[in-house]
N, C-alpha and C positions, 0 to 999 in steps of 0.2 A: 504493500499499501504505499504510495507518496505520501511525503508529509504535506505537501500541500498542492491543492489541484484550483487553478484556476481557469473558470472557462468561461469565453465570450463576456467578460467584464466591463460595463460601464458604469461610470460615475459621474453625474450631473451635477455640477452650482447653477440651480436658475437654465441661462440658454447657454453656461459657458461647458460642454463635456471636457471634463477631467482628464478621462479614463475612456478612452475608447477601441471596445470589444476586444480586448487581449486577453489571450490564453498564453500559460507556460505550467509549467510542473515543479516542483521541486522534491529530489528524492529524496529517503529516509535516509540520515545519517551524511548528509553535504552541504559544502557552506556553499553557498547561491547569492549570485551577485546580481543586484539589481540596481542600474545602473543610468544616465543622464543628464541631460542638465536642468538649474534651476528651472522648474514649471514644468517637466515633462509629465510629470505623474506619480513618479516612485512614491514620496510621501503617503499622497491618496489611498495608494494600492497597501502600503503597508497599514495603512490604518484599518480599513476596509477587513484585513485577514484579521487584525488584533481585535474583531469587533467592535472598534470605536466609529465607526461611520458605517453608515445602511448604504445597501447596493441600489444602484437604479435598476439594471438589470443584469443577468447572467447567473453564474455560480462560484462562489467560494468554498471548498474542502479542506479542513485542516485535519488529519491523522482519519478522514471519511468522516469527517462532520460538519455538518453544514452550517458555516458561522450566521449566516442568517437565521436561520431557524433551531441552531442550537449552541447557543453563544455563551451558555455559562459551561458546557461541556468543554468548549475550545478553549476559553479562558482557564481553565485547570490544567491544559496542556501548554499554554503559552504562555513568556515573558517579551515584555516589548520594553522597548529604551528608544524613545522617542532623540529626535538633532535636539532641542528644546529641551530636554527633561532637567528640572531642577529637582535639589531637596531640602530639606525643612531645615530653615538654617538658625533656628533656636535650638538646633538638638544637636551633640556631636555627633561627631561618626560613625562611633562604637551605639549611640542609641538609637540612630537612624537605621543600624543594619538589623538590632533588637527589633524595630516597630514594624518592619515589613517582615521580619521571619516569623513572626507571630500570627500573620495571614495566611503563613504555610506552615507551619509545624505547632507543636507543643510539645511541654519536657524537653528531652535529651534532642528529641530531634532540631527543636530550637537552637542548642547549642552547637550542633553540629550547622546546621546553615549558617549562624552568624561565624565559625569558624572559618569553613569556605570562603564567608564573603571577606573578613580580613586577610586572609591569604591572596586573594584577589585583587583586594584593592592596595594592600603593600605601602598603607601609612605610615607605619611605624607608632610612633610615641603621639603621631597628628589626629590619629583617631580618638583621644579624649580631647580634641579640638573642638570649639563650635563649629558648623558647616561653613557660616558665613565669614570665617577666619581663613577658608581655604580658597586658594586661587582656582581659575579654570580648569586647570588640567587635574588639580587634588580631585575636586567635584565631580569630572568625568570618572577620573578613577572608582571614585564611590560609589557612581552611578551604574558600572559597569559591573560591579561587583553584584549589585544590589539584583541586575538584571540576572547572572550568571548562577550564584551562592541558590537559588532554591532548583539545580538542575531539569530547567523545563525541557520536556518533548520539542518543543521550537522555540528557541531565540530567536526575537524579530530585531537586530540594531541598525539605526537609522548614525551615520557614522561615529560608529564607536571609541574614534580613536579622534574626536575631535576636539581641539585644542591642548591636545598633547604634545610635547618634546618627541625628538625621535627614538630614544629611548626609551622612555615610559609607554608610549605606540607599536615599539617593538614587542613589550613585555606583556599587551594587550592581545597582540595577533597570537601571540605563542598560548596565551591563556584562553583564546578561542579555539585552536586547534586543539587543544587540551581539552575541550570541553567536549569538542565533538567526538572525540575518542572516547570522551566517558559515556556517550549516547544521543547527547543533544544535536538537533540538526540545525542550521543557521542559515537565517534568509536575512544578508545583508546591503546596507546600501551605502555608498562612500564618493566622494569627490578626488579620494586618495587613491589615482589608477593602479600605483604602484602596491598598496593595499589589496586591493581588487584582483590582480593578477597573483601577488602572494598567495592572498586566503583563499579563494571561489575554484572549487573543479568546473562550476558552469556559470555563463554571465549569459542576462538578457539583458538589452540597451534598449530603453524607453524615449520615445522623442515624441513631443505632441501629442500624448495620448497613447500612445499605439508603439508595441515592442516591433523594434525596425529591425533585431539582429540579436541572435542569439545561438550561444555552443559555448565549447569549451575556450581557456584563453589562447592554446594550439592554434585552434581550429581557424578562430578570427585570428589572428595574425598570417596563419599561410592564407585564407582569404581575401585579406585587403593589402597582401605581402607588406606584413609592417612588424617594426623592431619591437615595440611594445603595444599595450591595450590604449595607451592613452591616446596614439597614432591612430588606432584603431576607432577611435571613439571621435576624433576629429574628422575623422574620414567619412564617419556614418552619417553625423549630423551637420556635415555641410549645407 
């Protein structure tokens, strides 16, 4: 069973068609990249899969569950990290992780979840500082920890390394890879084409609400005689 199945998906905002009859699937256990320029419709698709937006027409399933009709079941399987996500500024980092963990476990489970979160965040003693005193990069590490520490079946990550320096971004990529090895499927969106090429087994490229290309990084580079995915991106959206 695919982790995600998108069939003829349409999403309108009034007279504006943000997502125009797209179809793609994400295999169980892979990292799948959904990329494209600003305004292509990527975030709308991620929010639909995350059950946060209604579908105008078409169908989306997550591990066989219809996101429109079985939203509660889907929410138990996924974790969603939006690009513009924030954390509660008046909590410390560790308090924030405990707050989130209590929605997903009890007793020893909570401690195990938080322990994973602390390891992913890797903020050391700063975990005891209030989030309001964190840099953008530190906050992003905490939010990535929040998304992955619950070991979801599907992690939907929108710009997971936004605001991170090279070293921290590389560490987060390794964490994402290890999360997949432990049984999580990842649907990833990023403007960092190096990151996409490094992480993703397959890629769908969106432009103006449509999927205009799809394939493995190697297939796409061969198809466009390109040295890297950034060159493919530029060629496709000309």
